[in-house]
KEDO-697651 format. One line per field, with one value per residue: residue number from 1; y, x, z of N, C-alpha, C, CB in turn; chain; residue in three letters. Coordinates in nm, 4 decimals, padded with zeros to 6 digits. Glycine has a CB too. Example, Ala and Ser with C-alpha at 12.3 -4.5 7.8 and 13.67 -1.06 7.14 Angstrom:
# KEDO-697651
num = [1 | 2]
nnorth = [-00.5690 | -00.2250]
neast = [01.3190 | 01.2850]
nup = [00.7800 | 00.7080]
canorth = [-00.4500 | -00.1060]
caeast = [01.2300 | 01.3670]
caup = [00.7800 | 00.7140]
cnorth = [-00.3300 | 00.0030]
ceast = [01.3200 | 01.2900]
cup = [00.7800 | 00.7870]
cbnorth = [-00.4473 | -00.0598]
cbeast = [01.1308 | 01.4084]
cbup = [00.9046 | 00.5725]
cadena = [A | A]
residuo = [ALA | SER]
END
This chain:
# KEDO-697651
num = [1 | 2 | 3 | 4 | 5 | 6 | 7 | 8 | 9 | 10 | 11 | 12 | 13 | 14 | 15 | 16 | 17 | 18 | 19 | 20 | 21 | 22 | 23 | 24 | 25 | 26 | 27 | 28 | 29 | 30 | 31 | 32 | 33 | 34 | 35 | 36 | 37 | 38 | 39 | 40 | 41 | 42 | 43 | 44 | 45 | 46 | 47 | 48 | 49 | 50 | 51 | 52 | 53 | 54 | 55 | 56 | 57 | 58 | 59 | 60 | 61 | 62 | 63 | 64 | 65 | 66 | 67 | 68 | 69 | 70 | 71 | 72 | 73 | 74 | 75 | 76 | 77 | 78 | 79 | 80 | 81 | 82 | 83 | 84 | 85 | 86 | 87 | 88 | 89 | 90 | 91 | 92 | 93 | 94 | 95 | 96]
nnorth = [01.7183 | 01.7657 | 01.5880 | 01.7070 | 01.5964 | 01.2993 | 01.0213 | 00.9767 | 01.1744 | 01.1825 | 01.3511 | 01.4117 | 01.4497 | 01.3500 | 01.2554 | 01.2656 | 01.0414 | 00.8480 | 00.8256 | 00.7262 | 00.4802 | 00.3508 | 00.3385 | 00.1692 | -00.0631 | -00.1251 | -00.1653 | -00.3908 | -00.5754 | -00.6049 | -00.7348 | -00.5817 | -00.5579 | -00.4261 | -00.1585 | -00.1161 | -00.1514 | 00.0666 | 00.2853 | 00.2442 | 00.2607 | 00.5313 | 00.6490 | 00.5608 | 00.6830 | 00.9458 | 00.9151 | 00.7337 | 00.5949 | 00.4861 | 00.2462 | 00.0524 | 00.0712 | -00.0181 | -00.2869 | -00.3700 | -00.3257 | -00.5283 | -00.7527 | -00.7067 | -00.7088 | -00.9790 | -01.0841 | -01.0114 | -01.1748 | -01.0786 | -01.1481 | -01.0716 | -00.7942 | -00.8054 | -00.9275 | -00.7320 | -00.5160 | -00.6238 | -00.6504 | -00.3780 | -00.3016 | -00.4450 | -00.3171 | -00.0599 | -00.1207 | -00.2055 | 00.0336 | 00.1780 | 00.0527 | -00.1739 | -00.4640 | -00.7283 | -00.7398 | -00.7074 | -00.9383 | -01.1294 | -01.0708 | -01.1240 | -01.3971 | -01.5133]
neast = [-00.1617 | -00.5111 | -00.8130 | -01.1292 | -01.4303 | -01.6057 | -01.6835 | -02.0295 | -02.1007 | -02.0156 | -01.8794 | -01.5510 | -01.2030 | -00.9503 | -00.6122 | -00.4532 | -00.2939 | -00.4018 | -00.6594 | -00.6024 | -00.4911 | -00.7117 | -00.8809 | -00.7287 | -00.7340 | -01.0066 | -01.0212 | -00.8566 | -01.0015 | -01.2154 | -01.1033 | -00.9700 | -00.6904 | -00.4890 | -00.5684 | -00.5505 | -00.2755 | -00.1769 | -00.2754 | -00.1401 | 00.1250 | 00.1421 | 00.0881 | 00.3092 | 00.5171 | 00.4933 | 00.5031 | 00.7272 | 00.7707 | 00.5374 | 00.4126 | 00.1922 | 00.0814 | 00.2956 | 00.3134 | 00.0653 | 00.1056 | 00.2888 | 00.1233 | -00.0632 | 00.1039 | 00.1749 | -00.0774 | -00.0901 | 00.0962 | 00.3547 | 00.6152 | 00.8794 | 00.8561 | 00.6794 | 00.8365 | 01.0383 | 00.8865 | 00.8018 | 01.0479 | 01.1128 | 00.9115 | 00.9901 | 01.2344 | 01.1395 | 00.9969 | 01.2081 | 01.3556 | 01.1800 | 01.1941 | 01.0434 | 01.0789 | 00.9665 | 00.7371 | 00.8871 | 01.0440 | 00.8385 | 00.7265 | 00.9486 | 00.9935 | 00.7491]
nup = [00.0918 | 00.1575 | 00.0973 | 00.0905 | 00.2150 | 00.1053 | -00.1014 | -00.1372 | 00.0319 | 00.2954 | 00.5694 | 00.5840 | 00.6270 | 00.4478 | 00.4047 | 00.0844 | 00.0292 | 00.2019 | 00.1000 | -00.1564 | -00.0821 | 00.0373 | -00.1843 | -00.3437 | -00.1883 | -00.2097 | -00.4880 | -00.5148 | -00.3622 | -00.5296 | -00.7360 | -00.9236 | -01.0107 | -01.1597 | -01.1495 | -00.8727 | -00.8446 | -00.9929 | -00.8421 | -00.5981 | -00.6790 | -00.7553 | -00.5059 | -00.3568 | -00.4916 | -00.4092 | -00.1347 | -00.0186 | 00.2171 | 00.3066 | 00.4804 | 00.5042 | 00.2492 | 00.1012 | 00.1782 | 00.0806 | -00.1917 | -00.2414 | -00.2146 | -00.4198 | -00.6417 | -00.6362 | -00.6919 | -00.9574 | -01.0647 | -01.0626 | -00.9435 | -00.8775 | -00.8326 | -00.6201 | -00.4245 | -00.3973 | -00.2976 | -00.0555 | 00.0752 | 00.0969 | 00.2759 | 00.5036 | 00.5545 | 00.6188 | 00.8510 | 01.0164 | 01.0341 | 01.1839 | 01.4206 | 01.4554 | 01.5148 | 01.5488 | 01.3671 | 01.1316 | 01.1307 | 01.1143 | 00.8603 | 00.7025 | 00.7430 | 00.6706]
canorth = [01.7920 | 01.6907 | 01.5825 | 01.7320 | 01.5207 | 01.1631 | 00.9717 | 00.9529 | 01.2918 | 01.1747 | 01.4579 | 01.3575 | 01.5091 | 01.2423 | 01.2837 | 01.2041 | 00.9075 | 00.7576 | 00.8059 | 00.6344 | 00.3461 | 00.2934 | 00.3062 | 00.0512 | -00.1780 | -00.1577 | -00.2203 | -00.5279 | -00.6584 | -00.6279 | -00.8028 | -00.4858 | -00.5545 | -00.3228 | -00.0298 | -00.1108 | -00.1351 | 00.2043 | 00.3737 | 00.2254 | 00.3122 | 00.6764 | 00.6813 | 00.5359 | 00.7842 | 01.0662 | 00.8799 | 00.6023 | 00.5301 | 00.4422 | 00.1043 | -00.0311 | 00.0722 | -00.1020 | -00.4255 | -00.3942 | -00.3376 | -00.6624 | -00.8470 | -00.6809 | -00.7585 | -01.1255 | -01.1085 | -00.9913 | -01.2659 | -01.0017 | -01.1975 | -00.9908 | -00.6691 | -00.8401 | -00.9499 | -00.6027 | -00.4374 | -00.6833 | -00.6115 | -00.2362 | -00.2976 | -00.4919 | -00.2078 | 00.0454 | -00.1706 | -00.2033 | 00.1741 | 00.2250 | -00.0264 | -00.2770 | -00.5856 | -00.8481 | -00.7420 | -00.7278 | -01.0821 | -01.2026 | -01.0524 | -01.1888 | -01.5425 | -01.5553]
caeast = [-00.2859 | -00.6271 | -00.9335 | -01.2407 | -01.5483 | -01.5801 | -01.7947 | -02.1489 | -02.1296 | -01.9686 | -01.7858 | -01.4222 | -01.0841 | -00.8531 | -00.4948 | -00.4598 | -00.2337 | -00.4973 | -00.7672 | -00.5516 | -00.4760 | -00.8459 | -00.9281 | -00.6522 | -00.7888 | -01.1349 | -00.9933 | -00.8061 | -01.1135 | -01.3004 | -01.0178 | -00.9191 | -00.5522 | -00.4102 | -00.6085 | -00.4902 | -00.1317 | -00.1536 | -00.2991 | -00.0332 | 00.2489 | 00.1357 | 00.0988 | 00.4466 | 00.6055 | 00.4863 | 00.5318 | 00.7936 | 00.7746 | 00.4016 | 00.4305 | 00.0776 | 00.0703 | 00.4046 | 00.2702 | -00.0443 | 00.1651 | 00.3464 | 00.0131 | -00.1195 | 00.2019 | 00.1560 | -00.2028 | -00.0604 | 00.2064 | 00.4791 | 00.6786 | 00.9974 | 00.8095 | 00.6213 | 00.9494 | 01.1020 | 00.7987 | 00.8067 | 01.1764 | 01.0998 | 00.8289 | 01.0746 | 01.3289 | 01.0630 | 00.9706 | 01.3328 | 01.3871 | 01.0863 | 01.2152 | 00.9394 | 01.1553 | 00.8828 | 00.6691 | 00.9867 | 01.0776 | 00.7205 | 00.7177 | 01.0641 | 00.9754 | 00.6278]
caup = [00.0823 | 00.2040 | 00.0171 | 00.1797 | 00.1769 | 00.0630 | -00.1832 | -00.0583 | 00.1111 | 00.4324 | 00.6027 | 00.6275 | 00.5674 | 00.4355 | 00.3220 | -00.0479 | 00.0352 | 00.2653 | 00.0043 | -00.2603 | -00.0251 | 00.0520 | -00.3194 | -00.3865 | -00.1148 | -00.2740 | -00.6211 | -00.4975 | -00.3157 | -00.6471 | -00.8348 | -01.0232 | -00.9630 | -01.2298 | -01.0919 | -00.7392 | -00.8653 | -01.0372 | -00.7273 | -00.4998 | -00.7373 | -00.7411 | -00.3640 | -00.3092 | -00.5500 | -00.3264 | 00.0050 | -00.0257 | 00.3486 | 00.3417 | 00.5119 | 00.4681 | 00.1035 | 00.0498 | 00.1960 | -00.0122 | -00.3256 | -00.2495 | -00.2375 | -00.5525 | -00.7396 | -00.6389 | -00.7652 | -01.0999 | -01.0967 | -01.0736 | -00.8217 | -00.8452 | -00.7736 | -00.4901 | -00.3333 | -00.3720 | -00.2109 | 00.0783 | 00.1349 | 00.1360 | 00.3967 | 00.6144 | 00.5852 | 00.6867 | 00.9867 | 01.0932 | 01.0623 | 01.2873 | 01.5417 | 01.4623 | 01.4869 | 01.5360 | 01.2362 | 01.0258 | 01.1274 | 01.0659 | 00.7161 | 00.6406 | 00.7515 | 00.5993]
cnorth = [01.7029 | 01.6944 | 01.6045 | 01.6632 | 01.3826 | 01.1173 | 00.9399 | 01.0682 | 01.2840 | 01.2848 | 01.3952 | 01.4340 | 01.4016 | 01.2903 | 01.2089 | 01.0620 | 00.8064 | 00.7252 | 00.7081 | 00.4924 | 00.2784 | 00.2544 | 00.1812 | -00.0742 | -00.2235 | -00.2220 | -00.3648 | -00.6221 | -00.6933 | -00.6867 | -00.7130 | -00.4574 | -00.4466 | -00.1832 | -00.0124 | -00.0846 | 00.0086 | 00.3027 | 00.3654 | 00.2791 | 00.4640 | 00.7182 | 00.6701 | 00.6275 | 00.9086 | 01.0385 | 00.7412 | 00.5270 | 00.4836 | 00.2898 | 00.0170 | -00.0391 | -00.0157 | -00.2493 | -00.4612 | -00.4073 | -00.4759 | -00.7654 | -00.8309 | -00.7305 | -00.9113 | -01.1610 | -01.0998 | -01.0825 | -01.1925 | -01.0292 | -01.1179 | -00.8601 | -00.6939 | -00.8579 | -00.8173 | -00.5169 | -00.4924 | -00.6481 | -00.4646 | -00.2241 | -00.3416 | -00.3836 | -00.0946 | 00.0040 | -00.1641 | -00.0606 | 00.2279 | 00.1467 | -00.1358 | -00.4123 | -00.7070 | -00.8500 | -00.7652 | -00.8750 | -01.1642 | -01.1914 | -01.1234 | -01.3392 | -01.5901 | -01.5096]
ceast = [-00.4014 | -00.7382 | -01.0485 | -01.3637 | -01.5081 | -01.7008 | -01.9141 | -02.1807 | -02.0871 | -01.8677 | -01.6590 | -01.3120 | -00.9774 | -00.7324 | -00.5075 | -00.4040 | -00.3292 | -00.6131 | -00.7239 | -00.5394 | -00.6116 | -00.9034 | -00.8567 | -00.7024 | -00.9209 | -01.1127 | -00.9455 | -00.9179 | -01.2075 | -01.2236 | -00.9746 | -00.7729 | -00.4686 | -00.4427 | -00.5453 | -00.3401 | -00.0988 | -00.1699 | -00.1846 | 00.0999 | 00.2535 | 00.1548 | 00.2439 | 00.5488 | 00.6092 | 00.5196 | 00.5961 | 00.7998 | 00.6363 | 00.4016 | 00.3143 | 00.0590 | 00.1776 | 00.3691 | 00.1583 | 00.0066 | 00.2265 | 00.2377 | -00.0465 | -00.0251 | 00.1938 | 00.0301 | -00.1807 | 00.0525 | 00.3365 | 00.5612 | 00.8021 | 00.9585 | 00.7495 | 00.7312 | 01.0160 | 01.0184 | 00.8009 | 00.9376 | 01.1757 | 01.0194 | 00.9104 | 01.1741 | 01.2594 | 01.0374 | 01.0960 | 01.3738 | 01.3012 | 01.1008 | 01.1115 | 00.9996 | 01.0660 | 00.8045 | 00.7668 | 01.0229 | 00.9608 | 00.7080 | 00.8312 | 01.0432 | 00.8574 | 00.6396]
cup = [00.1237 | 00.1011 | 00.1144 | 00.1255 | 00.1275 | -00.0163 | -00.0941 | 00.0344 | 00.2557 | 00.4572 | 00.6572 | 00.5579 | 00.5653 | 00.3568 | 00.1890 | -00.0435 | 00.0988 | 00.1721 | -00.1054 | -00.2066 | -00.0101 | -00.0844 | -00.3720 | -00.3162 | -00.1770 | -00.4103 | -00.6094 | -00.4545 | -00.4306 | -00.7648 | -00.9493 | -00.9858 | -01.0306 | -01.1764 | -00.9530 | -00.7503 | -00.9027 | -00.9207 | -00.6262 | -00.5511 | -00.7261 | -00.5961 | -00.3178 | -00.3750 | -00.4620 | -00.1801 | 00.0105 | 00.1070 | 00.3942 | 00.3581 | 00.4649 | 00.3163 | 00.0406 | 00.0635 | 00.0984 | -00.1556 | -00.3442 | -00.2808 | -00.3770 | -00.6614 | -00.7494 | -00.7169 | -00.9152 | -01.1489 | -01.1256 | -00.9476 | -00.7817 | -00.7787 | -00.6350 | -00.3863 | -00.2971 | -00.2777 | -00.0683 | 00.1485 | 00.1770 | 00.2647 | 00.5186 | 00.6534 | 00.6611 | 00.8320 | 01.0727 | 01.1282 | 01.1749 | 01.4173 | 01.5610 | 01.4246 | 01.4631 | 01.4046 | 01.1210 | 01.0158 | 01.0733 | 00.9140 | 00.6444 | 00.6333 | 00.6684 | 00.4591]
cbnorth = [01.8456 | 01.7458 | 01.4454 | 01.8827 | 01.5952 | 01.0689 | 00.8460 | 00.8271 | 01.3188 | 01.0369 | 01.5576 | 01.2051 | 01.6367 | 01.1193 | 01.2432 | 01.2889 | 00.9118 | 00.8185 | 00.9407 | 00.6823 | 00.3530 | 00.3935 | 00.4260 | 00.0708 | -00.1422 | -00.0312 | -00.1343 | -00.5309 | -00.5861 | -00.4983 | -00.9221 | -00.3508 | -00.6885 | -00.3283 | -00.0198 | -00.2425 | -00.2309 | 00.2410 | 00.3377 | 00.0776 | 00.2691 | 00.7294 | 00.5888 | 00.3912 | 00.8210 | 01.1276 | 00.8834 | 00.6201 | 00.6255 | 00.4868 | 00.0874 | 00.0231 | 00.2155 | -00.0720 | -00.4488 | -00.2819 | -00.2280 | -00.6986 | -00.8275 | -00.5308 | -00.7144 | -01.1830 | -01.0080 | -00.8452 | -01.3517 | -00.8465 | -01.3415 | -00.9626 | -00.6016 | -00.9686 | -01.0459 | -00.5284 | -00.4372 | -00.8362 | -00.6371 | -00.1537 | -00.3877 | -00.6221 | -00.1526 | 00.0729 | -00.3147 | -00.2721 | 00.2596 | 00.2144 | 00.0634 | -00.2420 | -00.6141 | -00.8569 | -00.6105 | -00.6432 | -01.1321 | -01.1493 | -00.9044 | -01.1568 | -01.5847 | -01.4999]
cbeast = [-00.3069 | -00.6768 | -00.9469 | -01.2653 | -01.6281 | -01.5521 | -01.7524 | -02.1337 | -02.2717 | -01.9074 | -01.8473 | -01.4112 | -01.0362 | -00.9160 | -00.3633 | -00.3826 | -00.1018 | -00.5501 | -00.8098 | -00.4146 | -00.4048 | -00.9400 | -00.9051 | -00.5018 | -00.8097 | -01.2216 | -00.8875 | -00.6921 | -01.1913 | -01.3659 | -01.0897 | -01.0066 | -00.4876 | -00.4369 | -00.7638 | -00.5163 | -00.0815 | -00.2505 | -00.4321 | -00.0193 | 00.2619 | 00.0027 | 00.0085 | 00.4852 | 00.5596 | 00.3483 | 00.4015 | 00.9327 | 00.8333 | 00.2975 | 00.4486 | -00.0496 | 00.0809 | 00.5365 | 00.2236 | -00.1472 | 00.2722 | 00.4183 | -00.0961 | -00.1478 | 00.3462 | 00.1473 | -00.3109 | -00.0230 | 00.1696 | 00.4508 | 00.7159 | 01.0788 | 00.7059 | 00.5364 | 01.0528 | 01.1251 | 00.6545 | 00.7907 | 01.2913 | 01.0323 | 00.7042 | 01.1495 | 01.3919 | 00.9278 | 00.9181 | 01.4449 | 01.3682 | 00.9425 | 01.2150 | 00.8197 | 01.2499 | 00.7860 | 00.5939 | 01.1135 | 01.1160 | 00.5922 | 00.7187 | 01.1925 | 00.9562 | 00.4992]
cbup = [-00.0596 | 00.3372 | -00.0619 | 00.1970 | 00.0692 | 00.1846 | -00.2640 | 00.0212 | 00.1056 | 00.4622 | 00.7054 | 00.5976 | 00.6461 | 00.3680 | 00.3959 | -00.1509 | 00.1141 | 00.3948 | -00.0571 | -00.3128 | 00.1110 | 00.1229 | -00.4155 | -00.3584 | 00.0345 | -00.2890 | -00.6948 | -00.3939 | -00.2044 | -00.6896 | -00.8909 | -01.0267 | -00.9846 | -01.3821 | -01.0829 | -00.6619 | -00.9741 | -01.1519 | -00.6590 | -00.4643 | -00.8848 | -00.7938 | -00.2803 | -00.3348 | -00.6926 | -00.3363 | 00.0915 | -00.0771 | 00.4518 | 00.2321 | 00.6604 | 00.5334 | 00.0497 | 00.1242 | 00.3402 | -00.0029 | -00.3479 | -00.1177 | -00.1320 | -00.5710 | -00.7004 | -00.4949 | -00.7226 | -01.1253 | -01.2155 | -01.0913 | -00.8392 | -00.9711 | -00.8657 | -00.5006 | -00.3970 | -00.5034 | -00.2659 | 00.0699 | 00.0359 | 00.0232 | 00.3800 | 00.5757 | 00.4550 | 00.6126 | 00.9819 | 01.0146 | 00.9371 | 01.2369 | 01.6614 | 01.3684 | 01.6013 | 01.6536 | 01.2137 | 01.0522 | 01.2687 | 01.1336 | 00.6816 | 00.7185 | 00.8963 | 00.6640]
cadena = [A | A | A | A | A | A | A | A | A | A | A | A | A | A | A | A | A | A | A | A | A | A | A | A | A | A | A | A | A | A | A | A | A | A | A | A | A | A | A | A | A | A | A | A | A | A | A | A | A | A | A | A | A | A | A | A | A | A | A | A | A | A | A | A | A | A | A | A | A | A | A | A | A | A | A | A | A | A | A | A | A | A | A | A | A | A | A | A | A | A | A | A | A | A | A | A]
residuo = [UNK | UNK | UNK | UNK | UNK | UNK | UNK | UNK | UNK | UNK | UNK | UNK | UNK | UNK | UNK | UNK | UNK | UNK | UNK | UNK | UNK | UNK | UNK | UNK | UNK | UNK | UNK | UNK | UNK | UNK | UNK | UNK | UNK | UNK | UNK | UNK | UNK | UNK | UNK | UNK | UNK | UNK | UNK | UNK | UNK | UNK | UNK | UNK | UNK | UNK | UNK | UNK | UNK | UNK | UNK | UNK | UNK | UNK | UNK | UNK | UNK | UNK | UNK | UNK | UNK | UNK | UNK | UNK | UNK | UNK | UNK | UNK | UNK | UNK | UNK | UNK | UNK | UNK | UNK | UNK | UNK | UNK | UNK | UNK | UNK | UNK | UNK | UNK | UNK | UNK | UNK | UNK | UNK | UNK | UNK | UNK]
END
C-alpha cells in the first residue's frame, strides 16, 4: 500500500516499506538504534527480500552490539544479492 503525502506537506506517494526504511535511516542517524531496529524488523516481516533494509538492519544490529543478528542479516543480504545475480556486491559484503 502507499502512503500519500509526506511530513512537511510534500506531495509524494511512497510505498510503506520505503517510508519505514527512510524513517529507520533517520532514527539511526540520530542514534535511536532501537527505533531503527523496530522499523526495519517490521519492514522485513512484510518484505523479506528488501535488500537495502537488510543491510541497514545488519548495521543497526552492530550498533546495538547484537553481533549474531548483524551477521545473520548480512548473510541474508548476500543471499539476496546472489539470487539477483549481483555477484560483485555479494563478494564485497562477504569479504568486508
